[in-house]
N, C-alpha and C positions, 0 to 999 in steps of 0.2 A: 364219724371220721370224715375228714375232708382234706383235699390237697389242691393247691393252685400253683401253677408254674408259669413263670415268664419264659417264653420260648427261647429267648436269647441267653438268659442267665442260668436257667435251671440245669442244663446238662453239666455245666462246669461246677455248680454248687453241689449237685448230687454226686459228682465224681469225687468230691472231697469227703463224702460221707463214708466211703469204704475204708480209707485209712483211719478215719476218726473212730469208726465203730469198733475197730480192734482195741481201742483204748477206752474211750469214754463210754461206748456202748457194749463193752465186752461182757462176757457172761458173769464174771464175778465183779461185783461193785465195790470199789474201794471205800473204806470207812464203815463197813458193817460190823467189824470187830475192833475192839480197843483194849481196855483193861481186862486182864484174865483171858485174852483171846486164844492163848495157846494151852489152856488148861482143859483136859477132858474130865468131865464130872464122874462121880461114883457110878457103879452099875445101876441101870434103870432105863426107863423110857422118858424122853423129854421132848416137849414142843417149844420151839423158839420162833416167835413172830417178829420179823425185822421190818418196821415201818420207816421208810427212807424218803426224804424230800431233797431233791437236788435242783438248784436253779442257777443259771449263769447267763450273762448278757455281754460277755467280752470274748472276742475271738479275733486274733490278728489277721487271719486269712479270710475271714468272712465277717465284714463289718455289718452293723445294723442287724444283728441277729440275737436271738435268745432261745434258750431251751429250758424246759421244766419237766422233771421226771418225778412222779410219785409212785412208790412201789411198796408192796407187801410181800416179803419173801417168807414163805411158810416152810420151816425146817423141822423135820422129825429125826430125832437121834435115839439110837438104841445102843447103849453101852452094855455089852452082853455079859460081862463078868468072866468070859473065857480069856485065857492067857495065850498070847502069841509073842514070841521073842521077849518074854517076861513083861509084856505090856497088855493093857486092856483092849481087846478087840471091839471095835465100834463100827456100826453101819449108820448111814445117814442119807436122807434125800431132801432136796430143796425144790419147791414149786413156787416160782415167783409170779405175781400178778402186778402188771405195770400200767401206768397211764402216762403218755409222753406227748408234750406239745413242742413242736418245732416251728420256729419262725426265722427264716434265713434270708439274708441279703435283701432287706426291705420288702419281703413278700415274694421273692422269687420261688421260695419253697415255703409252703404254709400247710403243715400236716399235724393231725392229732389222732391218736389211737390208744386203745387200751385192750388188755386181754391177758391170757395166761402165756407166760414166756417159755423159754426152753427149760427143760427139767434136768436136774442133776441127781446122780446116784453114785455113791462111793463108800469107801471105808477108811478108817484111820486106826492107828494104834496109839494109845496114850500111856506114858510112863510117869511115875511119881517117885521122888526122892524126899529126903528130909527137908531140903530147902530149894527144891527145883521140880519142875514138870517139863515134859517134852511131848511132842506130837508129830507124827508123820503119816501121810496117807496119799491116796490117789482115787480119782473118779472121773466120770465122763458127763459132759453136758450134751444132751441129745437135742436135735433140731425139731422140737415138737411145736414151737410157737409159730404163728403166722408171720411171714417176712416179706410180703409183697410191697409194702410202702415204707418210706423212711422212718416213720414213727412206730411201725409195728413192733410188738414185743419180742419176736423171734429174730435170730441172726442168720439162720439159713445154713449153718454148718455145725458139725460136731467138734468138741474140744476136750482134750485131755487136761485135767488140772491136778498138779502135784502140790502137796502141802507139807511144810516143814516149819516147826516153831519150837520155842522154849519159853519158860517162865522161871524167873529167878527171884527168890525171897531174899531181900537185902538185909533183913534183921532176923534175930532168933525168934522174935514174936510173930514173924510173918505178917507184920502190919504194913510193910513197904515192899512193893514188888515191881519188877520190870518184865513185861511180856512182849515178845516179838514173834509175829506170825507171817510166814512168807507163802506166796502162791505163784506157781509157774503154770502158764496156760499155753498150750500148743494146739492150733486148729488143724483140721484135716483139709482146709482150703489153702493152697499155696499162695494165694493173694493176700492172706491175712497173716500179719507178723505175730510172732510169739510175744508174750508180755510177762513181766516179772513185777510182783507187788510185795511190799513190806508194810504191814500194819503194826503199830507199836502202842504201848500204853504203860505209863508210869503211875502207879496207884498207891494211895495211902488209905488204910482202913482205920476209921475212927473207933473209939471205944463202944459206940452205940451200934456198930455194924455197918454204918454208911461208908461207902468207898467213893473217893474223889480222886481224879487224876488228870494228867496231861495225856493226850492221844494224838496220833497222826498217821498219815499214810504217804508212801512214796512209790510211784509206779513208773516203769520204763517200758517202752516199746523196743523190742530187740530186732536183730536182723538189719535190714536196710533203713528202717524207720528210725526217727529220732524224737518221736512224741514222748512226753513225760508229764507227770503232774505230782505236786507236793502240797500237802496240807497239814495243818496242826489245829488242835482244838482242845475242848474240855469235856470230861465225862463224869457222871455220877451214877452210882448204882446201889441198890439195896435188895437183899433177899430175906423173905419171911419164911423161916424153916417150917413152922407149924402148918402153913398153907402150901408149902412147896412152890412158892411164886416169887419171881424176881423181876425187877424193873430197872432198866438202864436208859439214861438219856444222854445224848451227846450232840455237840455242834462243832463243825469243822469250817475253816476258811482256807481256801486254796491260795497259797502265796507265791507259787511259781509254777507256770504251765507253759509247755511248748507244743505248738501244732495242735491245739485243742481248746475247748471252752474253759474259761476260768470263772469259778463261782463259789458257792457255799453249799454245805450239806448238813441236814438235820436228821437225827436218827433216834428212834425209840425202840427198845427191845423188850418184849414180854417173854419170860421164861416160865414154863409150868412143868414141874416134875410129877410123874405119875407113879 
């Protein structure tokens, strides 16, 4: 890890990182869910590993800058089989490991760091109908990661995250579906604005089991902030029932961003059912 600062520019550049971190560096990363994102699986224990690469070199307020983030979010899910409000009670935890490279304002800030980020623990309830699914939940991000430098994996504050989503099967065969998953994050730091995120996916299941679809995300900073980002992309996924293994690949391009970096995101998700 290293950081260099131009003594005249660095304070102003670093001051920009606080409002940006509430969106671009927030606890929940946009684009990690897409097709079937609002569907809770059958009772059991599941591991999901989200490998994410984000890269951007465009920022209206900070020219001559680029950022690169490589992350592996390790998510453990336990669908208990217990019924609460006629839905499946589920517990989950997320342990992210990230590597971040920041190069801002022609080298005024040059920082690189990796490590275990802030850890999430929460619960959700999943419901299932003939042609629909729904999910609602809540949990907390704890400030367990190091947060001394701009590129450190921790954010230095706790955050409540509320989840609400639904999945609709558009045909009787259930081969065409629309999934919408929303996240609301509220930090315990009064200087950090709340954020609202919607991730969506329109998927087609082929006869061989392969799923292909359009995906996207839309995120807004609430309160006094006006930062936002919007992206669209493609996703493909396949699940091997005999092995209990699934693999999803997705690519996103951000097409509209305000007060933040604008770039692209690549994602691979490995699912293992135990």
